[in-house]
N, C-alpha and C positions, 0 to 999 in steps of 0.2 A: 504494500500500500504506500503510494507516494505521498499523499496528503491526507492524514487522518481526519482533518477538520474540513475537507472539501466535501462535495456532494457524495462521492463514492465512499469516503471514509465514514461520513455520518450514516449512510445507509448500512454499512457494515456494523457500526456500533449499535444501530437500532435493531438489527436482526440477529445479533449474536446472543446465544443462550447464556444467561448469567443467573446467579443467585438473586433473590428478590432485593436484597439490600444493595447489591452492586447495580442491578438494573435500575432501581430508583435513583441512585446517585448519577448514573450515566444519563438517564432521562432528564434529571434536573439540570445537569451541565449542558445538555443539548438545547434545552429551553433557554438557558442563559446566553448561550452563543447566538441563538436566533434573535433574542431581544437586543443584544449588543450590536449585532450586525445591522438591525433596523436603525438603531440610534446613530451608528457610524454613517450609514447611507444617508440619513436625514441631514446630518451635519455637513456631510460632503456636498450635498445638493445646495444647501444654503450658502456655503462658502463659494462654490462654483458660480452661482448666480451673482453673488456680490462681486467677485473678481472679474467676471465677464464684462461688467459695466465699467470697470476701472481702466482708464486709458493708459495709465502708467504701467499697469500689469501687462497690457498688450505690447507697449513700447519696449519694455526691457526684455521681452522674449526674443527680440531681434538680435540681442547680443549673443555672439557665439558661446555655446556652453550653457546658456540659461534657457531652460525649458519651463513648462508650466509649474512644476513643483518648486524649483528654485526661485522662480519669479514670485510665486505665492509666499515663499519664506521671506523674500526681500520686502514685499509690499506689507505683509502683516507685521513683521518685526520692526521695520523702520517706522511705519505709521505715517504721521504727518511730516512730509519732507521739508516743509517750510521752517521747521525748527532748526535746520542747518542752513547756514548762509553760503557755505562753500563745500566742495566735495572733500576737501582735506579734513573738515570737521566730521563728516560722516565716516571717513576712513579711521580717524582717531577714535570715534565712538565705537566703531566695530573692533577696535583693538589691533589694527593692521599697521600701525605706525611704530617706528623704533623708539625705544626709550632714549631720552636725551638728558644727559647730565652736563652742565656747563658751569665753569667757574673761571672767571677772568678770561684768559685767552685759551684755555684748555676745554675741548669739547670731546665728550665720550658718547658714542651711540652704541646701544646694546640691542638685545633681542626685541621682538615686538612686544608691546605692552600686554596684550591679551585682556585689556580692560574693556568692558562693554558687552555687546551682544554676541554671545557664543554662536548662536544660530546664523547670524549674518556673516560672521567670520568663516564659519564652516561652509556656508553656501558659496561664498566667493572663492574659497580655496577649492572646493569641489568642482565648480564651474571651470576654473582655470586649468585644473588637471585633466579635464575631459577634452579640451579643445585641441585641434590639430596645429601643426607648425605653420600652415599656410595663412593663419589669421594673424592680425596685428598683436593680439594678446599672447598667442603662442610664440611669436617671434621674440617678444619682450621676455617671456618666461625662459626661453631657450638661450637667448643672448646673455642675459644676466646669470642664468644657471651655469653656463660654461665658465664664466669668470669667477663667480662667487659661490657656486654650489646650487644644486637643484632646488632645495627648500627656499633659499633666499630669492631665487628667480620666481618661484611660484607665488611667494608673498608679494613681490614687486608687481607681478601681473595682476594679482588679486586687488591691489590698491588701484591699479588702472581700471579694473572692472568695476570697482566701487564708484569710481568717478563717472563711468558710463551709466551706472544704475542711478546715481544722483541726478544726472541730467535727464535720463529717461523718465524718472518719477516726477521731476519738476516741470519739464517742458513737454512731456508726453511724446517725444520723439528723440532720436539720437542722431545728431547731424553728421558725425564722423563716419557713420556706417553707410554703405551704399543703399540707395532706396530699393525696396522690394518691388519686383515687377509683378503686377497682378494678373 
C-alpha cells in the first residue's frame, strides 16, 4: 500500500477485520480525517479566492522560481507592502542582510542576521535555488557563488529576488522582466 491515508488505503482500513475496540478506534480516526480534510479544503478555497483578486500575487508569479505557493507565502507574510519604503528595508526585515559592526574606521560584516520572517527568508532562498542559470537571478547566484561560495551566492540572489517581490507587490508589475506574451 503506497498511501494508507489515500482512497485505497482508507478502503483497506474500512474492510479489514479487527477486534471491536480496534475497529472503533480506526472508524473514529477515519471520521476525523474526513472532517479535517473538509476544513482544509474550505480554507484553501477561501485563500485561493482572496489571492486570485490580488494583483501583487499575480505580478510576483512572473519572477523566475516563484510559483503560486511561494507567491502566496510572500503576499501573506509580508502583508501591507507600504510599511516598507525601500526594498532594502524588506530584505532587512526578512533577515537577508549581513550583520554590520562599525567602529570609527573599522567595518566588520558577518553572516546574515536571520532576524524577521523565517517564512519569507525560506521562500526567497527556495525560489533562488530552483531557478536555472539562464535567468538574471541564476547568473547572480552562480557568479557570486564561484567567488565566495554557493551559500553566499544564493543569499545574494535571494536579496535581489526580494527586491523584485517588493516592486511587484507595490507596483503590481515588475519592469525589469520581459513582458509576457498573451
